C-alpha positions in Angstrom: 0.0 0.0 0.0 1.2 3.5 -0.8 0.6 6.0 2.1 1.0 9.7 1.2 1.4 12.5 3.8 1.0 16.2 3.2 1.2 19.2 5.6 0.9 23.0 5.6 1.8 25.1 8.6 -1.0 27.7 8.4 -4.6 27.9 7.2 -3.8 30.4 4.3 -1.2 28.0 2.9 -2.2 25.7 0.1 -1.4 22.0 -0.4 -1.5 22.6 -4.2 2.3 22.5 -4.8 2.6 19.2 -2.9 -0.4 17.8 -4.7 1.1 18.6 -8.1 4.3 16.7 -7.1 2.3 13.8 -5.9 0.2 13.8 -9.1 3.4 13.7 -11.2 4.4 10.6 -9.3 1.1 8.9 -10.0 -0.1 8.9 -6.4 -2.9 11.5 -6.9 -5.3 11.8 -9.7 -6.8 15.1 -11.0 -10.6 15.2 -10.6 -12.7 17.8 -12.5 -15.6 19.4 -10.7 -14.4 18.6 -7.2 -13.4 21.4 -4.9 -10.0 20.0 -4.0 -9.3 18.9 -7.6 -7.4 15.7 -6.6 -8.1 12.3 -5.2 -5.8 9.5 -4.2 -4.9 7.0 -7.0 -6.1 3.4 -6.6 -4.2 1.7 -3.8 -3.1 5.0 -2.2 -4.1 6.3 1.2 -3.8 10.1 1.6 -3.4 11.8 5.0 -3.1 15.5 5.4 -2.4 17.9 8.3 -3.5 21.4 7.6 -2.5 24.4 9.8 -0.1 22.1 11.7 3.2 23.7 12.8 6.4 21.8 12.0 7.3 22.4 15.7 5.1 19.5 16.5 7.1 16.3 15.9 5.9 14.3 13.0 4.9 11.3 15.2 2.7 13.6 17.4 0.7 15.1 14.5 -3.0 14.1 14.1 -2.6 12.6 10.6 0.4 10.6 11.6 -1.7 8.8 14.3 -4.0 7.8 11.5 -1.1 6.6 9.4 0.1 4.5 12.3 -3.3 2.8 12.4 -3.2 1.9 8.7 0.5 1.2 8.0 1.6 -2.4 7.6 5.0 -4.1 6.7 5.8 -3.6 3.1 3.9 -0.3 2.8 5.6 2.9 1.6 5.2 6.3 3.2 5.7 9.0 0.6 6.0 12.8 1.1 6.5 15.4 -1.6 9.4 17.1 0.3 11.2 16.0 3.5 10.5 19.3 5.3 6.8 18.6 5.0 7.3 15.6 7.3 10.3 16.5 9.4 12.1 19.7 10.4 15.3 18.6 12.1 17.7 15.7 12.6 15.9 14.3 15.7 12.6 14.3 13.9 13.9 12.5 10.8 15.5 9.9 13.0 12.3 9.4 14.9 10.4 8.9 11.7 13.1 6.6 10.3 13.1 4.5 13.5 9.3 4.3 13.3 9.4 3.2 9.7 12.1 0.6 10.4 10.3 -0.9 13.4 7.2 -1.4 11.2 8.8 -2.4 8.0 7.6 0.7 6.2 9.7 2.3 3.4 10.1 6.1 3.5 10.2 7.9 0.2 10.7 11.6 -0.6 9.8 12.8 -4.1 11.6 16.2 -4.3 14.8 17.6 -3.0 18.3 16.2 -2.2 17.0 12.9 -0.8 14.6 12.1 -3.7 17.0 9.7 -5.3 16.7 7.2 -2.5 14.2 4.4 -2.9 13.9 4.0 0.9 15.2 6.5 3.4 14.3 4.1 6.2 16.7 1.5 4.9 19.1 0.4 7.7 22.3 0.5 5.6 25.2 2.7 6.6 25.3 4.7 3.4 21.7 5.8 3.7 22.2 6.7 7.3 25.3 8.9 6.7 23.8 10.7 3.8 20.6 11.5 5.7 22.7 12.7 8.6 24.9 15.0 6.5 22.0 16.5 4.4 19.7 17.1 7.4 22.6 18.5 9.5 23.4 20.9 6.7 19.7 21.9 6.5 19.6 22.4 10.2 22.8 24.5 10.0 21.2 26.7 7.3 18.1 27.3 9.5 20.2 28.0 12.6 22.4 30.5 10.6 19.2 32.2 9.2 17.8 32.5 12.8 21.1 34.0 14.0 21.1 36.5 11.2 17.5 37.5 11.9 18.3 38.1 15.6 21.3 40.2 14.7 19.4 42.2 12.2 16.6 42.9 14.6 19.1 44.0 17.3 20.9 46.3 14.8 17.6 47.8 13.7 16.5 48.3 17.4 19.9 50.0 18.2 19.3 52.5 15.4 15.7 53.0 16.4 14.3 51.5 13.2 12.6 48.4 14.7 9.7 49.0 16.9 7.9 45.7 16.8 4.2 45.3 16.8 2.3 48.5 17.9 0.6 48.3 21.3 -3.0 47.0 21.1 -4.0 49.2 24.0 -3.2 52.8 24.9 -2.0 53.9 28.3 -5.4 54.5 29.8 -6.8 51.2 28.5 -3.8 49.3 30.0 -4.4 50.9 33.4 -8.1 50.0 33.2 -7.2 46.4 32.4 -4.6 46.3 35.2 -7.2 47.6 37.7 -9.8 45.1 36.6 -7.3 42.3 36.8 -6.4 43.4 40.4 -10.1 43.2 41.2 -10.4 39.7 39.8 -12.4 40.6 36.7 -12.9 37.9 34.0 -11.4 38.2 30.5 -14.9 39.0 29.2 -15.1 41.9 31.6 -11.7 43.1 30.4 -12.9 43.0 26.8 -15.9 45.1 27.9 -13.5 47.7 29.2 -11.5 48.0 26.0 -14.3 47.3 23.4 
């Protein structure tokens, strides 16, 4: 059985790009007149997590629980891109271990690991290549985060970065503080500030 997993982080994001990749691989079929425009091909189970942050480990996501209930030895779990399933080295190892324990192959259709038939294979070559590529990806994200923090600090030092404007003015903040001190509910606070 082919098992397909897709994920987007926020509600405004679309699964369309992933669906096109999966359609090119023959795992999804275009359907005219249907809102979503795609359905799983015969013999394919499709699981999707929408508005699910990648900060939640793959094995803890709602759709993955459904995958766990349906997966059997010999099945293949396929994703369009690795970062749709896993974000860091620990997460990819957890998913690989999960697949290995159940005899499920892991396949990625796009990106640097797309040439591997089974990323869950237990051989040393697959393991070292996954470790190197995911470590480099993690390094890139860490560097980007450091640069962002440095950029914000530099902008703040020059008075150019102010962050989000306050939602309440000074009088409103004082009213909310007083209501909080008196034990008012959140609904009551909302009444104070409209």
